[in-house]
N, C-alpha and C positions, 0 to 999 in steps of 0.2 A: 504494500500500500504506500502511496505517496500522499503527503500532506504538505500544503504550503499556504501561508497567510499572505494575502496580497491586497493592495488598495483596490477598491471596487472597480474603477474604470479599467485598470490593467487586467484584472481577472476576466472581464467581459471581452476585452479586445484581443488578448493573446492566448487564452485558454478556451478550448471548445468543449464539446459534449463528452469528451473522454473523462472529464472531471464532473463531479457535482459541486455546485457553488453554494456553500453554506454561509449565510450572513453571520457576522460576528455576534449579532443579537437580532431578535425579532420584536416588533412593536405589537401592542395589543390595545384595542379600542373597545369600550363598552358603550352600547347604544343606550341613551337615556330612556328608561321606561316611564310609563304614565304615572306610576305611584310606587310607594314602598312595597305594597303587596305584590305587584308585578315583578319587582326586583327579587323579592324573597322566593317567588315561585320558579326562579330560573334553575335551581338545583337544591338538593337536600342540604348541602353545605351552606349555600347562600341563606336559606331559611333559618338554619341553626345560628349562623353568625348574626343575622338581622335580629333574631329574637334575643340574643345575648346583649346586643346594643340597647334594645328597648328595655330589657330587664334591668340593665345597669344604670338606667336613667341618665344617659349621656346626652349632651347637647353640643351644638356647633355655633361658632361665630367666625367672621372673617375680619382681617385687619390688614391695613397698609402702613401701619406705623413703624418707623425705623426702630423704635425701642422694642417692639414686639419681635422684629426680625433678630435683633441681637440676643434677646432672651431665648428665642427658638434655637438659634445656632449654637449658642454656648451651653445651654442647660438641657436641651432636648436632642438636637441633631447629632452633635459630636459624641456625647456619651452613648447614645443609642447605636451609632455606627461602630464605635470602638468595642462595645459589648458583642454586637452581632458578628463583626468581622475583625477579630482581634489581631490577626496576622497580616491583614491586607493594606492597612492604612487607606481605607476606601473613601474617607470623607472628602468632600469637595472643598475647595478654597472659599474662604468667607467672602471675598470680594466678588468672585464669580457668581456665587449664589445670591449675593446682594443685588447684582445686576438683574438676575432673573426675577427676584422678588419685586424690584422696582417697576417691572413691566407686567407684574401679575399681582398676586395677593397671598396671604397666609390664611389657611384654614386651621382654626383651633378646635380641638376636641376637649370638652371639660365635663367634670361631674360637679355640679354646683359651681362654686368659685374656684375649684381646683383644676388647673390645666393638666391634662394627661398626655396629649400628643398634638402634633401639628404637621402640616404638609404645605409645600409651596406649589401653587398652581399658576399657570400662565395661559390666558386666552389666545386663541389662534383661529380666527374665523368662527366656524360652527363647532370647533373643537376646543375644549379646555384641557391643557396638558398638565399631568401630575409629574413633578420632577423629583422631589425628595420627601422623605418622611423622617420625623424624629419623635421620640417618646421618652417619658420619664422611666428611668430604670432603677431609681433609688427606692427600694421597698415596694415597687409596683410592677407587676407582671403585665406588660402591655398587651399580651395575647389574652390572658385570663380576664383582664379588666374590660375587654371588648374595645379598647382604644384603637387597635389597628384595624379591626373590622369596621369600626366607626368611620375610618377614613374613606372606605368604599361606600358605606351607606350614606354618610352625610356629604361626601364628595359628589356623589350622584344627585343627591337632593339639592345641593348647592347649584350644580350644573343645570338642573331642571328649573330652579327658580330664576336663574339668570338667562334662560332661553337657549342654552347650548344643546346641540343634538348628540354630541359624543363626548365621552371622557376618555382621554388617552391615559392609560394606566401604566405606561412606561415599557422599557425594554426588559427582555428576559433572555437567558441562554437558549440557543436554537435546538432544544431537545424536548420532545413531547412528554418525557417523564420528569422534566424539571419541576421541582415542587412549587416554585413561585409561579411558573406558567400554569400549572394545574390549578392553583388557587385562583388565578385570574379567570381561567376557564369557567370555574364554578359561578362566577358573577356574570357570565354571558359574554366574556371577552371574545373578540374576533381578531385573528392574526392579521397583521399588516406588514408589508415590506417597506420600511421607511427609507426615504432617500438620505436621511441623516445618518444612517448606518453605513460607514464608508469603507469597511474592510470585509473581505470574504475569507473563509478557510476553504481551500480546494482539496477535495478527496478524489483519489483515483486508485482503482484496484483492478487486477486482472481476473480474480475470482474471489468469491466470498468464502473464505475458509472458516474453520471453527472459531477462531479468535474474533474475526470480523462479525460473524453471525451473533456471537455472544454480545459483542459491543452494541450491535444494532437492536438486539432484543432489550438491552438495558437502557440504551440511549437512542431512540428513534430520531434521526436527523431531519431537520427542516431545511429545505434547499430551494433555490430559485428554479422554476420550471415553467418555461413557455410563457413568460410574462406574469406569473403568479408564484405562489408558494405551494410546494408539495412536501411530502415526507417519505422516508424509507425506513421501514421497521422489519424486524425478523421475529418469527415464531421461535420459541425455545426448541432446541434440537429434539427434546423428548415429547413435544406437543404433536398431537394428531393433525395432519394437514387436511382437515375436512372443513366443510362450509360452516358448521356450527362453531368450531374452534376459531376459525379465522375471523368470523363476524364478531365474536365475543372480544377477540384481541383488538379488532378495529374500533369497536365502541369504547374501549378503555382509553384509547389515545386520540381518536379523531377530534378535531376542533374546527369551529367555523373559521373560514378564511383559507383553508387548504383546498387546492384543486383536487388533489388525490393523495391517498396513502398507498404506497407500493409496499405490499406485504410479501416478504420472502420466506420460503420454507426450504430448509436443507434437504428435506425428503421429497421435494417436488409436489406437484398439484394433481397427480393422476387420479385422486379420489374426487376431484371437483369437475363437474360437467363443463364442457366448452361453451363459450358464449361469444357471439360476434361483437366486436368493439362498437359497431354502429348502434347497438341496443343499450349502450351504457347509460345508466340513470343513477349511478352512485359514485362515491369518491373512493371506493375500495378497488384496488387493482392488484392482481396476483403476478408476482415477478419470480423469475428463476435466479438461483445464486450464481449469476454470470458477472461479467465485467461491468465497471461503472459506465462504460459506453453503451453496453447492450441491454441493461435491465429494463430501461424504459421502452426501448424499441420492441422488445419481445413480450412485454407485460400485456395482460388482458383483463377486462373488467370482471369482477366476481359476480356470479349469479346471486340473487337474493334468497334468503330463507325466511319462512314465516316463524312465528313464535314457537311452533312445535319442532322446528329444526328441519322442516321439509323444504324442498326447493320451491321458490316462488317464481312468478313470471318475470 
């Protein structure tokens, strides 16, 4: 296997379909629902987290005051990032964030008079973008208190009140099993290929051996595919390569915004009936463990199954 990280223009100009072009991150947008009940209905996790916010009696306010930005940066953002990513030094510089803040606003999450968390948002047309989050970490668990979930719930409520159509919930690693991306999916997030993501990681292989198959079963990769985003995933080697199994695997990873999920099986797809590509009506395609150049060309759409596991039309 060959891997190379390249600036996005160079990856498009000089490297062809022998490689898959994996963006260094993927963007996610949440469409603003009509009300909180519609938001909670998007998934079991969204309903559970929305109920936690309501039970915790949290509230939200917005601020454009410089003193609030300083408080957020020093007391919420930097300690939160240091606790969550102790070895990475991942916090952004204060002046860079101040510039973002001055063209946007700060969303505070509070319980009564006590501030628990905050986030910086910036309007951009019909989209409001969420850039960074910070939370109290001294004696307060930001997850158990509902403060982090409240950023989603009240960020969406704030976007609705100000007339935005979308909330951009930020970048995530380009793997369908990434925990942050999975959390965003539970709120109804749709994958976007952002032009602000300026590097690709290029992957090329001659055949999918056991090591690569294991990697793709644990980290299904999102890549650029014919003007959109698709993903390649693999069934575990011991999994049955039948329709019921592959559809169950697809539903665990599929996400709005993907053109297709190419599912690979080391054991082949002989147990799956053939289907003409012209009849495709789903995002699940079956691929053989061949080279990075060939797997899309030889893939075919998977037939549907009904709830009983029988073949559908």
